[in-house]
VOPAGU-2260 file (C-alpha; in pm, 1 decimal, decimal comma):
REM VOPAGU-2260
SITE   aa  ch    i         X         Y         Z
SITE  UNK   A    0       9,4     -11,1      -0,4
SITE  UNK   A    1     147,1     330,8    -111,6
SITE  UNK   A    2     196,4     604,8     161,1
SITE  UNK   A    3      27,1     938,0      70,4
SITE  UNK   A    4     135,8    1256,8     168,8
SITE  UNK   A    5    -127,1    1511,6     205,1
SITE  UNK   A    6     -62,6    1873,2      94,8
SITE  UNK   A    7    -245,4    2137,4     298,1
SITE  UNK   A    8    -276,5    2486,0     130,2
SITE  UNK   A    9    -358,5    2791,5     339,8
SITE  UNK   A   10    -540,7    3049,7     132,6
SITE  UNK   A   11    -577,2    3414,5     260,8
SITE  UNK   A   12    -924,9    3454,7     374,1
SITE  UNK   A   13   -1127,3    3772,1     440,8
SITE  UNK   A   14   -1349,6    3809,5     727,6
SITE  UNK   A   15   -1661,3    4004,3     710,8
SITE  UNK   A   16   -1818,7    4106,9    1037,3
SITE  UNK   A   17   -2177,5    4245,8    1064,3
SITE  UNK   A   18   -2346,4    4420,3    1351,0
SITE  UNK   A   19   -2697,6    4276,9    1371,7
SITE  UNK   A   20   -2803,4    4518,6    1657,2
SITE  UNK   A   21   -3124,1    4668,6    1576,7
SITE  UNK   A   22   -3217,6    4419,2    1290,9
SITE  UNK   A   23   -3553,8    4213,8    1303,5
SITE  UNK   A   24   -3560,7    3859,3    1338,5
SITE  UNK   A   25   -3676,1    3826,5     984,6
SITE  UNK   A   26   -3380,4    4053,2     858,3
SITE  UNK   A   27   -3153,3    3842,4    1062,8
SITE  UNK   A   28   -3284,5    3517,9     923,1
SITE  UNK   A   29   -3266,6    3660,7     576,5
SITE  UNK   A   30   -2899,4    3772,3     606,3
SITE  UNK   A   31   -2815,9    3425,7     753,9
SITE  UNK   A   32   -2943,4    3255,1     458,9
SITE  UNK   A   33   -2775,3    3464,0     207,1
SITE  UNK   A   34   -2443,5    3433,2     388,2
SITE  UNK   A   35   -2479,6    3051,8     418,7
SITE  UNK   A   36   -2546,6    3030,0      31,9
SITE  UNK   A   37   -2236,9    3245,2     -43,8
SITE  UNK   A   38   -1977,9    3185,1     234,1
SITE  UNK   A   39   -1764,9    2884,9     348,4
SITE  UNK   A   40   -1806,7    2969,3     710,3
SITE  UNK   A   41   -2066,6    3172,9     897,8
SITE  UNK   A   42   -2066,5    3234,0    1261,4
SITE  UNK   A   43   -2318,8    3388,7    1489,3
SITE  UNK   A   44   -2225,1    3483,7    1830,5
SITE  UNK   A   45   -2395,8    3363,7    2144,6
SITE  UNK   A   46   -2611,3    3675,6    2180,6
SITE  UNK   A   47   -2713,7    3654,8    1822,5
SITE  UNK   A   48   -2593,1    4020,6    1747,5
SITE  UNK   A   49   -2258,2    3978,6    1574,0
SITE  UNK   A   50   -2218,2    3764,1    1254,0
SITE  UNK   A   51   -1892,2    3662,4    1102,5
SITE  UNK   A   52   -1846,9    3538,2     748,1
SITE  UNK   A   53   -1551,2    3425,7     597,4
SITE  UNK   A   54   -1494,4    3483,8     222,5
SITE  UNK   A   55   -1235,5    3441,3     -27,5
SITE  UNK   A   56   -1166,0    3778,7    -144,5
SITE  UNK   A   57   -1252,0    4155,4     -68,3
SITE  UNK   A   58   -1456,0    4153,0    -379,2
SITE  UNK   A   59   -1679,1    3878,4    -237,9
SITE  UNK   A   60   -1721,6    4087,7      79,4
SITE  UNK   A   61   -1835,2    4390,4    -124,7
SITE  UNK   A   62   -2085,5    4162,8    -349,5
SITE  UNK   A   63   -2225,3    3995,2     -31,8
SITE  UNK   A   64   -2280,6    4338,4     134,2
SITE  UNK   A   65   -2446,2    4469,8    -179,8
SITE  UNK   A   66   -2661,4    4163,9    -200,0
SITE  UNK   A   67   -2782,8    4173,0     147,3
SITE  UNK   A   68   -2874,8    4533,3      94,4
SITE  UNK   A   69   -3064,9    4469,4    -196,8
SITE  UNK   A   70   -3268,4    4141,3     -80,5
SITE  UNK   A   71   -3320,5    4263,9     275,9
SITE  UNK   A   72   -3348,0    4609,2     262,3
SITE  UNK   A   73   -3097,8    4646,9     551,5
SITE  UNK   A   74   -2857,5    4944,7     515,7
SITE  UNK   A   75   -2494,5    4822,1     574,2
SITE  UNK   A   76   -2250,4    5118,3     621,9
SITE  UNK   A   77   -1895,1    5017,4     534,3
């Protein structure tokens, strides 16, 4: 049986952090759904007011922000 040597590639990731304070439950649910569709990793803190999304590029961050604003009506200030 041959020995296989795994190769691990670490790629630079971009982290988008969203403060959900003041958002309605419906808006938070919509934002979570969008983020789960677009991102590799989505994490909501214990109190449910801070969302962290890992993306592959700064461009993806800006695209996700624009999509969240368009689809949910939430105004996100960069």
